C-alpha positions in Angstrom: 16.4 -3.5 14.4 18.5 -3.1 11.2 17.6 0.2 9.7 17.2 0.7 6.0 18.3 3.9 4.3 16.1 6.2 2.3 16.6 8.0 -1.0 18.0 11.5 -0.7 14.8 12.9 -2.0 12.7 11.1 0.5 10.8 13.1 3.2 12.6 14.0 6.4 12.0 11.8 9.5 9.2 12.8 11.7 7.0 11.0 14.3 6.8 7.3 15.0 9.4 4.8 16.0 12.8 6.2 14.9 11.1 8.6 12.5 9.0 5.9 10.8 5.3 5.9 10.1 5.4 2.2 9.5 7.9 -0.1 11.4 8.3 -3.8 11.0 10.6 -5.2 13.7 11.6 -8.9 13.5 8.3 -9.9 11.8 7.9 -13.6 10.9 5.2 -15.5 9.2 4.8 -19.1 8.2 2.1 -21.1 6.4 2.9 -24.6 7.3 6.5 -25.3 6.4 6.6 -22.3 4.1 8.5 -19.3 5.6 6.8 -16.3 4.1 8.5 -13.6 6.1 11.8 -14.3 7.8 12.6 -12.0 10.8 11.7 -9.0 8.6 12.7 -5.5 9.8 12.2 -2.2 7.8 10.7 1.2 8.1 8.8 3.7 6.0 8.9 7.4 6.8 5.9 9.7 6.7 5.2 10.8 3.1 7.6 8.2 1.7 6.7 6.1 -1.3 8.2 2.6 -1.1 7.8 -0.1 -3.8 8.2 -3.8 -3.0 9.4 -6.0 -5.9 10.5 -9.6 -6.2 9.2 -13.0 -7.4 5.8 -14.3 -6.5 5.8 -15.9 -3.1 8.5 -13.7 -1.7 6.3 -12.1 1.0 5.4 -8.7 -0.6 1.6 -9.0 -0.5 1.7 -10.6 3.0 3.2 -7.3 4.3 0.3 -5.4 2.9 -2.2 -7.9 4.3 -0.6 -7.6 7.7 -1.0 -3.9 7.7 -4.7 -4.3 6.7 -5.0 -6.9 9.5 -6.0 -9.6 7.0 -3.1 -11.8 8.0 -1.5 -11.8 11.5 2.2 -12.1 12.1 3.5 -15.1 14.0 6.3 -13.1 15.6 7.7 -9.6 15.9 5.9 -6.3 16.0 4.4 -3.8 13.6 4.0 -0.1 14.5 1.9 2.6 12.8 3.4 5.8 14.1 3.7 5.5 17.8 1.1 2.8 18.1 1.6 -1.0 17.8 -0.8 -2.6 15.5 -1.2 -6.1 17.1 0.0 -5.2 20.6 -0.8 -2.7 23.3 1.5 -1.4 26.1 0.1 -2.1 29.5 2.2 -1.4 32.7 5.3 -1.3 30.6 4.7 -4.6 28.9 3.5 -5.5 25.4 0.4 -7.6 25.3 -1.9 -8.8 22.5 -4.1 -5.9 21.4 -7.9 -5.8 21.7 -9.9 -5.7 18.5 -10.9 -2.1 19.4 -7.3 -1.1 19.5 -6.5 -2.9 16.2 -9.5 -1.2 14.4 -8.4 2.2 15.7 -4.9 1.9 14.4 -5.9 0.3 11.1 -8.1 3.3 10.3 -5.0 5.2 9.3 -4.5 2.7 6.4 -6.4 1.9 3.3 -5.7 -0.5 0.5 -6.4 -0.8 -3.2 -6.7 -4.4 -4.2 -6.0 -6.3 -7.5 -9.7 -7.0 -8.2 -11.4 -3.7 -7.2 -13.7 -5.2 -4.5 -16.4 -2.6 -5.2 -19.9 -3.2 -3.9 -21.8 -4.4 -7.0 -25.2 -3.3 -5.6 -24.1 0.3 -5.0 -23.7 3.1 -7.4 -20.3 4.7 -7.8 -21.0 7.6 -5.5 -22.2 5.4 -2.7 -19.2 3.0 -3.1 -17.0 6.0 -2.3 -19.1 7.5 0.5 -20.1 4.3 2.4 -17.0 3.9 4.6 -16.5 7.6 5.4 -20.0 7.8 6.6 -20.1 4.6 8.6 -16.5 4.3 9.7 -15.3 7.9 10.0 -18.7 9.3 11.0 -18.8 12.0 8.3 -22.2 13.4 7.4 -23.6 12.3 4.1 -23.2 15.8 2.6 -19.5 16.0 3.6 -18.8 12.5 2.4 -20.5 13.2 -1.0 -18.7 16.5 -1.5 -15.3 14.7 -0.9 -16.4 11.8 -3.1 -17.3 14.1 -6.0 -13.9 15.8 -5.8 -12.1 12.5 -5.8 -14.1 11.1 -8.6 -13.4 14.2 -10.6 -9.7 13.8 -9.8 -9.7 10.2 -11.2 -11.6 11.2 -14.3 -15.0 9.7 -13.3 -17.1 12.7 -12.3 -19.7 11.8 -14.9 -20.1 8.2 -13.6 -21.6 9.0 -10.1 -24.8 7.1 -10.8 -23.3 4.1 -12.6 -23.1 0.6 -11.1 -19.7 -1.1 -11.2 -20.9 -3.6 -13.8 -21.4 -0.6 -16.2 -17.8 0.4 -15.9 -14.6 -0.9 -17.6 -12.0 -2.6 -15.4 -9.9 0.5 -15.5 -12.8 2.7 -14.4 -13.6 0.3 -11.6 -10.0 0.5 -10.3 -10.1 4.2 -10.4 -13.3 4.2 -8.3 -11.4 1.9 -5.9 -8.6 4.4 -5.7 -11.1 7.2 -5.0 -12.8 5.1 -2.3 -9.4 4.5 -0.6 -8.5 8.2 -0.6 -11.9 9.1 0.7 -10.9 7.5 4.0 -8.2 10.2 4.3 -5.5 7.7 5.1 -2.0 8.3 6.3 -0.9 5.2 4.4 -2.1 4.0 1.0 -1.4 0.4 0.1 -1.4 -0.7 -3.5 -1.4 -4.4 -4.3 -0.7 -5.1 -8.0 -3.5 -2.7 -8.9 -3.1 -3.2 -12.6 -2.5 -6.9 -12.8 -6.2 -7.6 -13.8 -6.2 -5.0 -16.5 -5.1 -5.0 -20.1 -2.1 -2.7 -20.9 -4.2 0.3 -22.2 -6.5 0.3 -19.1 -3.5 -0.3 -16.8 -1.7 2.8 -18.2 -4.7 5.0 -17.3 -4.8 3.7 -13.8 -1.0 4.2 -13.3 -1.3 7.8 -14.6 -3.9 8.5 -11.9 -1.5 7.1 -9.3 1.4 9.1 -10.6 -0.7 12.3 -10.2 -1.6 11.3 -6.6 2.0 10.7 -5.8 3.0 14.1 -7.3 0.3 16.1 -5.7 -0.3 14.5 -2.2 1.8 13.7 0.8 0.2 10.3 1.5 2.6 7.6 2.4 2.5 4.7 -0.2 3.5 1.1 0.1 3.2 -0.5 -3.4 3.6 -4.0 -4.7 3.9 -4.0 -8.5 5.6 -5.7 -11.5 5.2 -2.4 -13.4 8.8 -1.3 -13.2 8.5 2.0 -15.0 5.8 3.0 -12.6 7.9 2.0 -9.7 10.8 4.1 -11.0 8.5 7.1 -11.5 6.8 7.2 -8.1 9.2 5.6 -5.6 11.6 7.2 -3.1 12.9 3.7 -2.4 12.6 0.2 -3.9 12.9 -2.9 -1.8 13.8 -6.2 -3.5 12.4 -9.3 -1.7 13.5 -12.9 -1.9 12.3 -15.7 0.3 10.8 -13.4 2.9 13.8 -11.1 3.2 14.9 -7.8 1.9 18.0 -8.5 -0.2 18.4 -5.0 -1.6 17.1 -1.5 -0.6 17.9 1.4 -2.9 16.6 4.5 -4.7 14.9 3.6 -8.0 17.7 4.9 -10.2 20.2 2.7 -8.4 18.0 -0.3 -8.1 17.0 -0.4 -11.8 20.2 0.9 -13.4 22.9 -0.6 -11.2 21.5 -3.3 -8.9 24.1 -4.8 -6.5 22.7 -8.2 -5.9 22.8 -11.0 -8.5 19.3 -12.1 -7.6 18.0 -8.6 -8.2 19.7 -8.5 -11.6 18.2 -11.8 -12.6 14.7 -10.8 -11.4 14.7 -7.5 -13.2 15.9 -9.1 -16.4 13.1 -11.7 -16.3 10.5 -8.9 -15.8 11.9 -7.0 -18.7 11.8 -10.1 -20.9 8.2 -10.8 -19.9 7.1 -7.3 -21.0 
């Protein structure tokens, strides 16, 4: 596997394959004739915040969907810490993993989606407590205490009894962030979490995520077109094109002095759009 380098301010290596919490090794994915990921290899260390940028269709969201087991790779392996996600080791060989194994490994990961995906028939508090109670096995009291703390943290402590339809889009996304954190994940995936919001609401959500990045050690893998946000929170930024990483650098280097012509063109187009 070809190793990528981390920013100097990134956390030190610990645990997992070659110090990584997430490891993609030779991962490939096709949809028909369209190659979405092309023999992709990279790693993310514990506590590291890595942002994936690049044009639409370059494979960024597919990476997050694979980690959430919503899309399976056609080739290669993915590890979360010392565990393979889609494989198990038996008698020294890698074999396809059982669903029980996949669910166990996936519990270390949560994702905030573009379109909130809240349960419309549940009030805010229950949206945040439902999975910790039924998946993690927490008591209702423990789950509610954790949920109240998280909802206070994202500025929605007064909205516990509201339904999602009574909230703005920005408020719904903040509930989704609290719900993800309530699962006590090792890895938080963020998929264009402000793309469905107008700029003012998006700014509030990004401020919440900046606070989380500053005050927690959760590992983040983020797909975004919000370049200022990527600069603020990332240890590393990976530029994707046609299912491959063409540039991997600290944010200052990526945004101020990109080495690859394709990166320069992409960043210029994003700046022009905004």
